[in-house]
C-alpha positions as CSV (number, residue, x, y, z in Angstrom):
1,S,174.4,117.9,105.4
2,R,175.1,121.6,104.3
3,R,172.0,121.6,102.3
4,Y,169.9,121.4,105.2
5,K,171.7,123.5,107.8
6,G,169.5,125.8,109.7
7,L,166.3,123.9,109.0
8,K,164.1,122.6,111.8
9,G,163.0,118.9,111.8
10,G,159.6,119.6,110.4
11,E,161.1,121.6,107.6
12,L,163.3,118.7,106.4
13,P,162.3,116.6,103.0
14,I,160.7,113.3,103.7
15,C,161.9,111.8,100.8
16,E,164.7,111.7,98.2
17,S,164.1,113.7,94.9
18,L,164.8,111.5,91.8
19,K,167.8,113.6,90.7
20,D,169.6,113.1,94.2
21,T,168.8,109.2,93.7
22,I,170.4,109.3,90.3
23,A,173.3,111.1,91.7
24,R,173.8,108.5,94.3
25,A,173.0,105.3,92.5
26,L,174.9,106.0,88.9
27,P,178.4,106.0,90.3
28,F,177.8,102.5,91.7
29,W,175.9,101.4,88.5
30,N,179.0,102.7,86.5
31,E,181.9,101.7,88.8
32,V,180.4,98.2,90.0
33,I,177.4,96.9,88.0
34,V,178.7,97.8,84.7
35,P,182.2,96.1,84.6
36,E,180.5,92.9,85.8
37,I,178.2,93.0,83.0
38,K,180.9,93.8,80.5
39,A,182.8,90.7,82.0
40,G,179.7,88.5,80.8
41,K,178.7,88.0,84.6
42,N,174.7,87.9,85.3
43,V,173.6,90.5,87.8
44,I,170.9,90.8,89.9
45,I,169.7,94.0,91.2
46,A,167.7,94.8,94.3
47,A,166.7,98.3,94.8
48,H,163.8,100.6,95.5
49,G,161.2,102.3,92.9
50,N,163.5,105.6,92.7
51,S,166.8,104.0,92.1
52,L,165.4,101.6,89.5
53,R,163.6,104.7,88.0
54,G,166.8,106.4,87.9
55,I,168.9,103.7,86.3
56,V,166.3,103.1,83.6
57,K,166.2,106.8,82.9
58,H,170.1,106.6,82.5
59,L,169.8,103.7,80.3
60,E,167.2,105.3,77.8
């Protein structure tokens, strides 16, 4: 990724920020999950903590 260009292995972050997680998860939420819910379908979501935290933050 351009963001990390020029950094050495030990300088790379070991986790994804909440902001980055939200930016990655919300398009899927809006494009896939929301239409299913609006169509009256039951949806189960399996995700890790930050993804779920980001979705909940979006819903609040």
